[in-house]
FIKE-553880 format. One record per residue (C-alpha): residue number from 1; residue in one letter; x, y, z. Coordinates in nm, 3 decimals, always signed. Layout:
NODE   num   residu        px        py        pz
NODE   NUM        A         X         Y         Z
...
end
This chain:
NODE   num   residu        px        py        pz
NODE     1        M    +4.776    +5.081    +1.885
NODE     2        T    +4.690    +5.073    +1.516
NODE     3        I    +4.774    +5.404    +1.351
NODE     4        R    +4.475    +5.538    +1.162
NODE     5        T    +4.450    +5.772    +0.863
NODE     6        V    +4.231    +6.080    +0.825
NODE     7        F    +4.176    +6.334    +0.549
NODE     8        L    +4.048    +6.670    +0.678
NODE     9        T    +3.934    +6.970    +0.473
NODE    10        G    +3.940    +7.331    +0.590
NODE    11        A    +4.224    +7.235    +0.820
NODE    12        S    +4.420    +7.558    +0.862
NODE    13        S    +4.190    +7.752    +1.095
NODE    14        G    +3.894    +7.736    +1.327
NODE    15        I    +3.726    +7.400    +1.375
NODE    16        G    +3.959    +7.235    +1.123
NODE    17        R    +4.273    +7.351    +1.298
NODE    18        A    +4.148    +7.248    +1.644
NODE    19        T    +4.053    +6.906    +1.509
NODE    20        A    +4.383    +6.861    +1.324
NODE    21        E    +4.584    +6.945    +1.635
NODE    22        R    +4.395    +6.693    +1.843
NODE    23        L    +4.413    +6.420    +1.577
NODE    24        Y    +4.788    +6.469    +1.557
NODE    25        K    +4.825    +6.443    +1.936
NODE    26        E    +4.620    +6.122    +1.924
NODE    27        G    +4.869    +5.967    +1.680
NODE    28        W    +4.677    +5.976    +1.353
NODE    29        I    +4.835    +6.007    +1.007
NODE    30        L    +4.685    +6.322    +0.860
NODE    31        G    +4.606    +6.451    +0.513
NODE    32        L    +4.522    +6.820    +0.553
NODE    33        A    +4.361    +7.029    +0.279
NODE    34        G    +4.311    +7.402    +0.264
NODE    35        Q    +4.302    +7.700    +0.032
NODE    36        H    +4.640    +7.834    +0.146
NODE    37        L    +4.927    +7.587    +0.167
NODE    38        E    +5.146    +7.827    +0.362
NODE    39        D    +4.893    +7.827    +0.650
NODE    40        L    +4.897    +7.448    +0.663
NODE    41        N    +5.277    +7.441    +0.651
NODE    42        T    +5.293    +7.690    +0.939
NODE    43        L    +5.048    +7.483    +1.144
NODE    44        T    +5.245    +7.162    +1.094
NODE    45        A    +5.601    +7.300    +1.091
NODE    46        C    +5.696    +7.129    +1.419
NODE    47        W    +5.504    +6.807    +1.353
NODE    48        D    +5.646    +6.472    +1.244
NODE    49        Q    +5.645    +6.512    +0.866
NODE    50        N    +5.606    +6.138    +0.822
NODE    51        R    +5.262    +6.168    +0.976
NODE    52        V    +5.128    +6.477    +0.802
NODE    53        H    +5.070    +6.561    +0.436
NODE    54        C    +4.943    +6.904    +0.335
NODE    55        Y    +4.752    +6.992    +0.018
NODE    56        Q    +4.637    +7.315    -0.137
NODE    57        A    +4.290    +7.233    -0.267
NODE    58        N    +3.959    +7.408    -0.324
NODE    59        V    +3.694    +7.156    -0.221
NODE    60        S    +3.451    +7.292    -0.480
NODE    61        N    +3.695    +7.176    -0.749
NODE    62        S    +3.644    +6.801    -0.783
NODE    63        N    +3.975    +6.748    -0.964
NODE    64        Q    +4.178    +6.924    -0.695
NODE    65        I    +4.021    +6.736    -0.406
NODE    66        K    +4.045    +6.402    -0.588
NODE    67        T    +4.412    +6.457    -0.665
NODE    68        A    +4.482    +6.538    -0.299
NODE    69        I    +4.292    +6.238    -0.162
NODE    70        D    +4.443    +6.002    -0.420
NODE    71        D    +4.794    +6.118    -0.330
NODE    72        F    +4.733    +6.085    +0.044
NODE    73        A    +4.580    +5.739    +0.007
NODE    74        S    +4.870    +5.622    -0.211
NODE    75        Q    +5.101    +5.686    +0.084
NODE    76        S    +4.887    +5.490    +0.330
NODE    77        G    +4.814    +5.158    +0.164
NODE    78        N    +4.537    +5.287    -0.064
NODE    79        K    +4.290    +5.306    +0.219
NODE    80        L    +4.143    +5.579    +0.434
NODE    81        D    +3.985    +5.535    +0.777
NODE    82        L    +3.823    +5.875    +0.823
NODE    83        L    +3.710    +6.165    +0.603
NODE    84        I    +3.613    +6.489    +0.777
NODE    85        N    +3.434    +6.734    +0.547
NODE    86        N    +3.486    +7.053    +0.745
NODE    87        A    +3.556    +7.319    +0.482
NODE    88        G    +3.282    +7.579    +0.461
NODE    89        I    +3.216    +7.948    +0.406
NODE    90        L    +2.963    +8.197    +0.536
NODE    91        T    +2.863    +8.548    +0.434
NODE    92        I    +2.593    +8.701    +0.653
NODE    93        S    +2.372    +8.938    +0.457
NODE    94        R    +2.019    +9.004    +0.351
NODE    95        F    +1.957    +8.781    +0.051
NODE    96        E    +1.903    +9.053    -0.209
NODE    97        E    +2.206    +9.252    -0.094
NODE    98        L    +2.448    +8.967    -0.159
NODE    99        D    +2.584    +8.926    -0.511
NODE   100        I    +2.463    +8.612    -0.684
NODE   101        S    +2.822    +8.495    -0.721
NODE   102        E    +2.850    +8.479    -0.340
NODE   103        H    +2.537    +8.265    -0.316
NODE   104        Q    +2.680    +8.033    -0.581
NODE   105        R    +3.015    +8.014    -0.402
NODE   106        T    +2.844    +7.921    -0.076
NODE   107        I    +2.659    +7.632    -0.240
NODE   108        N    +2.968    +7.519    -0.432
NODE   109        V    +3.193    +7.506    -0.125
NODE   110        N    +2.947    +7.393    +0.140
NODE   111        V    +2.753    +7.139    -0.067
NODE   112        M    +2.968    +7.033    -0.360
NODE   113        G    +3.273    +7.033    -0.132
NODE   114        V    +3.112    +6.759    +0.078
NODE   115        I    +2.996    +6.566    -0.227
NODE   116        N    +3.336    +6.595    -0.395
NODE   117        G    +3.515    +6.476    -0.083
NODE   118        C    +3.292    +6.173    -0.038
NODE   119        H    +3.307    +6.077    -0.406
NODE   120        A    +3.687    +6.092    -0.416
NODE   121        A    +3.731    +5.912    -0.083
NODE   122        F    +3.482    +5.630    -0.141
NODE   123        P    +3.716    +5.359    -0.278
NODE   124        Y    +3.965    +5.418    +0.004
NODE   125        L    +3.700    +5.427    +0.277
NODE   126        K    +3.558    +5.105    +0.136
NODE   127        A    +3.903    +4.943    +0.158
NODE   128        S    +3.925    +5.031    +0.527
NODE   129        A    +3.780    +4.794    +0.782
NODE   130        R    +3.622    +5.090    +0.963
NODE   131        G    +3.553    +5.368    +0.713
NODE   132        L    +3.387    +5.675    +0.862
NODE   133        V    +3.270    +6.010    +0.721
NODE   134        I    +3.200    +6.307    +0.948
NODE   135        N    +3.040    +6.612    +0.788
NODE   136        V    +3.036    +6.946    +0.968
NODE   137        S    +2.683    +7.080    +0.943
NODE   138        S    +2.520    +7.366    +1.134
NODE   139        A    +2.225    +7.462    +1.352
NODE   140        S    +2.116    +7.656    +1.042
NODE   141        S    +1.995    +7.321    +0.908
NODE   142        L    +1.725    +7.311    +1.178
NODE   143        Y    +1.518    +7.591    +1.029
NODE   144        G    +1.608    +7.855    +0.770
NODE   145        I    +1.780    +8.152    +0.935
NODE   146        P    +1.720    +8.509    +0.811
NODE   147        E    +2.035    +8.666    +0.662
NODE   148        F    +2.179    +8.313    +0.630
NODE   149        A    +1.955    +8.207    +0.340
NODE   150        S    +2.200    +8.033    +0.107
NODE   151        Y    +2.413    +7.915    +0.401
NODE   152        S    +2.107    +7.759    +0.563
NODE   153        A    +2.015    +7.600    +0.231
NODE   154        S    +2.364    +7.454    +0.202
NODE   155        K    +2.348    +7.301    +0.549
NODE   156        F    +2.001    +7.157    +0.485
NODE   157        A    +2.163    +6.990    +0.184
NODE   158        V    +2.447    +6.853    +0.396
NODE   159        K    +2.195    +6.713    +0.644
NODE   160        G    +1.997    +6.537    +0.370
NODE   161        F    +2.311    +6.413    +0.200
NODE   162        T    +2.439    +6.272    +0.530
NODE   163        E    +2.113    +6.089    +0.594
NODE   164        A    +2.100    +5.940    +0.246
NODE   165        L    +2.462    +5.827    +0.243
NODE   166        E    +2.439    +5.689    +0.596
NODE   167        L    +2.181    +5.440    +0.467
NODE   168        E    +2.337    +5.381    +0.127
NODE   169        W    +2.692    +5.314    +0.245
NODE   170        Q    +2.588    +5.064    +0.511
NODE   171        A    +2.629    +4.810    +0.229
NODE   172        H    +3.001    +4.898    +0.224
NODE   173        S    +3.044    +4.909    +0.604
NODE   174        I    +3.111    +5.284    +0.587
NODE   175        K    +2.950    +5.494    +0.858
NODE   176        V    +2.836    +5.846    +0.770
NODE   177        C    +2.737    +6.112    +1.023
NODE   178        D    +2.757    +6.483    +1.100
NODE   179        V    +2.804    +6.727    +1.384
NODE   180        I    +2.562    +7.017    +1.420
NODE   181        P    +2.702    +7.317    +1.609
NODE   182        P    +2.524    +7.650    +1.663
NODE   183        F    +2.727    +7.971    +1.642
NODE   184        V    +3.099    +7.908    +1.702
NODE   185        A    +3.353    +8.175    +1.798
NODE   186        T    +3.587    +8.137    +1.500
NODE   187        N    +3.749    +8.381    +1.259
NODE   188        M    +3.479    +8.301    +1.002
NODE   189        L    +3.221    +8.456    +1.233
NODE   190        A    +3.446    +8.731    +1.369
NODE   191        T    +3.518    +8.871    +1.022
NODE   192        Q    +3.153    +8.911    +0.923
NODE   193        K    +3.048    +9.266    +0.838
NODE   194        Q    +2.706    +9.217    +0.995
NODE   195        S    +2.593    +9.075    +1.328
NODE   196        P    +2.234    +8.957    +1.292
NODE   197        K    +1.999    +8.983    +1.588
NODE   198        I    +1.961    +8.608    +1.616
NODE   199        M    +2.328    +8.587    +1.716
NODE   200        D    +2.265    +8.834    +1.996
NODE   201        A    +1.957    +8.640    +2.106
NODE   202        L    +2.114    +8.294    +2.105
NODE   203        G    +2.472    +8.393    +2.186
NODE   204        V    +2.806    +8.270    +2.056
NODE   205        D    +2.899    +8.028    +2.330
NODE   206        L    +3.103    +7.760    +2.153
NODE   207        T    +3.473    +7.741    +2.068
NODE   208        A    +3.640    +7.544    +1.793
NODE   209        D    +3.763    +7.302    +2.060
NODE   210        D    +3.402    +7.232    +2.162
NODE   211        V    +3.322    +7.121    +1.808
NODE   212        A    +3.642    +6.916    +1.791
NODE   213        D    +3.521    +6.738    +2.107
NODE   214        A    +3.196    +6.651    +1.929
NODE   215        I    +3.390    +6.523    +1.628
NODE   216        F    +3.587    +6.291    +1.855
NODE   217        K    +3.264    +6.166    +2.009
NODE   218        Q    +3.151    +6.078    +1.658
NODE   219        I    +3.477    +5.893    +1.597
NODE   220        D    +3.427    +5.688    +1.911
NODE   221        S    +3.050    +5.641    +1.882
NODE   222        P    +2.900    +5.772    +1.558
NODE   223        K    +2.534    +5.862    +1.535
NODE   224        T    +2.373    +6.015    +1.229
NODE   225        H    +2.334    +6.363    +1.379
NODE   226        R    +2.518    +6.495    +1.684
NODE   227        P    +2.413    +6.842    +1.805
NODE   228        V    +2.684    +7.035    +1.988
NODE   229        S    +2.632    +7.190    +2.335
NODE   230        A    +2.370    +7.107    +2.596
NODE   231        K    +2.163    +7.418    +2.519
NODE   232        F    +2.142    +7.352    +2.147
NODE   233        S    +2.089    +6.978    +2.202
NODE   234        A    +1.775    +7.059    +2.399
NODE   235        L    +1.649    +7.278    +2.114
NODE   236        Y    +1.746    +7.019    +1.854
NODE   237        Y    +1.561    +6.731    +2.018
NODE   238        A    +1.263    +6.954    +2.100
NODE   239        S    +1.242    +7.046    +1.731
NODE   240        V    +1.181    +6.681    +1.646
NODE   241        I    +0.840    +6.700    +1.811
NODE   242        T    +0.774    +7.072    +1.763
NODE   243        P    +0.537    +7.173    +1.481
NODE   244        P    +0.724    +7.371    +1.213
NODE   245        S    +0.490    +7.666    +1.273
NODE   246        L    +0.613    +7.698    +1.633
NODE   247        L    +0.976    +7.662    +1.529
NODE   248        R    +0.919    +7.937    +1.272
NODE   249        Q    +0.780    +8.165    +1.542
NODE   250        F    +1.083    +8.097    +1.762
NODE   251        I    +1.329    +8.182    +1.484
NODE   252        R    +1.122    +8.488    +1.391
NODE   253        F    +1.125    +8.608    +1.751
NODE   254        C    +1.500    +8.562    +1.784
NODE   255        S    +1.558    +8.751    +1.457
NODE   256        R    +1.353    +9.060    +1.546
end
């Protein structure tokens, strides 16, 4: 079996951690990036250190993420088979009650983090015979969610960016896609100070492992958008033919 290389952001917890653990078990060579190097080192302490390289990097800082990807690629033949843009942040709050710096941070991490990762990884993905990008989006990209305003905006941006790059990078034989999970039971959600009514209405039924499963489906058979879970998939595909006014009423009802 040919050993493949992957660079994964937001790797120390939640979806990133579950995905990293599975990739390692499957025999991949991993470049793992996160805000706190000690968390990554703890995660990988018992792993084969020849197959894992950990980097402290803020994805919103283009220099930091480029340095990390360049270093990882230099140790694997200057090519990269898979980039997973998973790093993201969320602060649930009414728009006006959240400091503007938090809105800016959400956009910088969730949007510029994806753009920075793709820009830095491009030459190495192009050098691979099977370059693939998987972005972690959200059900919040389906319709704007109250109390998730800037987060929803960031995931709409990821969706549009994925669609554009999927077409553009066909010329380089690089596939680009995303996974779209609804609410996932991770620490990012558990540590929120508020629990909006839409979460109570729709439920938090997914685990990080469920999303990792969807990521592996994208690795095996990529399609531009892959909704996660049967329940959300039904809503996602129904939204394709549902007038926006009806979708608005549904979100409004769930947010009451």
